[in-house]
N, C-alpha and C positions, 0 to 999 in steps of 0.2 A: 504493500500500500504506499503510495506516495503522499507525504505530508509536507505542508508548507508552514514554516514557522516565521514568526514576526521577529525582526532583527533590528528595530529602530531604537535601540538602547532603552528598552523598557527597564524600570527599576523593580527588582524582585528581592523580597526578604525571605530568608529561609531560617527557621529556628532549629536549634540542635544541629548546627551545621559543621561541627568540627570533626565528625566521624559518621560512619554508617550511611544510611539512606540520605540523610540531610547533606552530608558533604558530597556524595555522589550526585545529588540533584543540583546542588550549587555549581559543581563543576560543569554539568551539562548546560546549565543556564549560561554560564560564563563563556562556553564555547559558541553560543549563539549571539555573542556580542551584547548581551544584557549587562546592565550594571546590577551587581549582586551584593546584597547586604547580608553578611553572615551574622546570626545571633548565637552567641555561645556563653555558657556560664563561666568558663575558665579562660581568662585572657591569653595565657601562654599557649594553650592548645588551640584556641581560636586563631591566634596569629600564625601558628604553624600551618594550620589548614589554609588560611588566606594566602600565605606565601606559596604553598604547594599548588593551589588552584591557579594562581597567576602564572607560575612557572609552566604548568602543564597546558594552559590555554593561550598564553600570550595576551590576555586581556587584563589590563591594569586596573580596570574599574571594579575591583572586589574590595569591599569595605568590611569592617568588623565593628559590631557593637556588643557589649557584654551585659548580661543581666541574669539574675537568678529568678526565673519565671515562676517559681513556687512562691515568691514573695511579691505581694501586690504593690508595695512601694517601689520595688525594683522594676516591675513591669511598667508602672506609670512613668518612671524615670527613662526607661528605654523609649517609650512612645514619645515623650517630650524631646528627647535627644534627636530622634528621627525627624519629627515634625519641624525642628529647628534648622535641620541641615539638608532636607530634601523637599522639592517642590510638590511631589506626589508619590504615590505608591501604586504600582500597576499589578503586582502579584504578591500576595502573602501566602506563604506555605507553612502551616502549623504542623511541625514534624516532631519536635522533641518529645521524648517518652522515657519512662522508667517504671519499675515495679518495686514495691516496698514490702518485703517479706513480713516485717513486724509493723504493727500499727504505729504510725507516727502522725503528728500534727505539724502543719506548716507554722510559720511565724504569725500567721493570721488565724490560727486555730482550725484550719481545714485539713481533713484527712488527706495524706500526701499523694496517694494515687489519684484522688479526685482533683487535688490542687494542681498537680503537674500535668496530668494527661487529659484533663478536661477544662477546668476552670481558667487556667492560664490562656488556653486557646480562645475561650469566650472573652476574656478580659482584653487581651492584646488586640484581637480583631475589632472589638467595639472602640477602643481608643484610637485605632487607625482608620475607622470607617470613612470619616470625612475626606481623608486624603485618597482613599480608594475610590470614592465617588468622584473625585476630581480627575481620575483617569478616564480615558475614552473606553477602556476595556478592563476594568478592575476585576481581579479574580482572587477569591479566597479558596485555597486548596488545603483540605484538612486530611491528615493521615490517620484514618481510623483503623479498623481491623476486623476480620471475620469473627473474632471472639466477642464482638458486640452482640451476636446472636445469643450468647449465653448470659448476657447482662440484663439486669432489671433495675428499675428506678424505684426506690423505696423512700418517699419523701419524709416518712416518719423516722428513718434512721439512715440518712444519706452517708454518714461517716462511719458506719459499722461500729457503733458503740457497743452493740450486742453481737457476739460471735464473729469477730473479725476473721476474714478470709482474704488473703492477698490477691488471689486469682479472681475471686468474685468482685473485689474492689476495682481491679484493673478492668475487668469486663464491663462494669458499670460505667467507668470513665469512658471507655471506647464507645459504648452505647450513647453516652452523652455527646460524643463527637458527631454522631450521625443525626441525633435529634437537633443539636445546635445548627448543623448545616442546613437541614430542611427548614427550620424556623428562620434562620438568617436569609435564605433564599426568598421565603415569603415576605419578609420585612423589606427586602431590597427590590421588590417589584416596582417598576417605574423608574429605576436607576439603571446605570450601566454595569453595576456590580453583580457578578455571579458567584455562587458558592457551591462547591462540590466536595465530596469526600471519597475516600478510596481505601481499599485493602491493597497493600503493596506486595502481598505474597508472603510466604514463609521464607524470610531472608536472614542471612547469617549476620545478625547484629548483636550487640551486647544486651540490648533489651530483650530479644528473643531468647538468648542463652539464659539470662536471669529468669525469664518467665518460665522456661522449661525446668530449670533447676527447682524453683519454688513449687511448680506443679508436681514434680516428681517426689518431692518431700511430702506433699499433702496426700498423694494418691499411692505412693510406693512404686510408681512406674519407673522402669529402667530408662535412663536417658538415651540409651542406644536404640530404644524402640520408637522414638519420635521420627516423623518423616524427614526426609532430606531437605536441606535448605538451599536457596538460591544465593546469588551474589548481591552485593549492595548496588552494583550497577543495574542489575535486573529489577531490584526494588525501586530504583529511581525512575524507571521508565514511565510509570503511571502519573506520579506527581509532575514530572516534566511535561508529559502529554497534556495534562489538564491545565498546566501553566501557560503553554505556548501554542498549542495547535489551533489553527483556524477551524478545524473540524468541530470544535466544541465551543466556539465563540457564541455566546448567547445561551448556551446550555446551562441550566442551573437546577439546584435541588436534587442532584442525582448522587448515587453510590456506585462507584466504579470498581471493577476488577479487570486489570489490563485496560484495554481501550473500549470496554463495553460497559454500559450502564446496566446494573442488575438490581433485582429486588433486595431490599434489606429486611431486617426482621419485622415482625408484626408490631412490636412495641415501639420500634423506631419510627413507625409510620402513624403513630397516634398523635394528632395535632394538639390534643389537650395536654398530654404529657409534655410535649415540646414547648408549648407556651408557658406552662407552669414552671418547667425547669428554667426557662429564660428568665422569668420573673424572680425566682429564687436566686439564681446566679447573679443577676443584676444587683439585688440587695446585698449579696456577699461581697461584691467588689465596689459597692458604693456608687453604682450607676443608677440613673433614674429608670425604674421599671415601667413598662407600658404594655 
């Protein structure tokens, strides 16, 4: 299939970009002559990734911003820094992820799987929405996962105060990604901003290795019995496609595997849950809910 990509120096932000799928996606974007903004928690690792991407692509327009996206004040500072230095944002790729075996709370009192893998996506996207709207073709690309199908939203115990289970908490956050994407697409109707999410495949990333290790402890399953994994380059294909392809220009509110929009779980398609989650999330991060 022949694809045509836009190369007019679009500005693209990728979170969790110092390794794994994030770094591979950022590299592919830099190869298309985009201006790429890497968001990383660790400045040293982020700077190393930035230098490697510039060296491999020959594109000097690769920037680094640092933030701990589990911390709301740090997320707000990241957004303020971006808005002070860039005229617009064309693509936001919410990619960073982690799993927390033991129950932990963020600096803001949020269960960490929820804080890192869902709420930070919601928060950062909302802080940058106006600059995405300023783009002629603003795109929000969120890396979800097929494990969202095992997730449930329990508004009476969002943070697993009862019977904490790391895998269940991670699945809940990934379900949140899909619900958020669909509700964002609805709210962006009438603008040029589109929102889509994706499953990148079973990819050899630190997050997947940690996920499988935690799952094996809970179930007694042998790690050698898990299915084979793909490369980070393979994992970057779908976020890159959704960020750049003319074929999906104007397409919004979809869940992709590869280059195909597929059905997500029944719960992820419940608009009442999506709207309620949006309102609860807005309250958590101090945004006006509507």
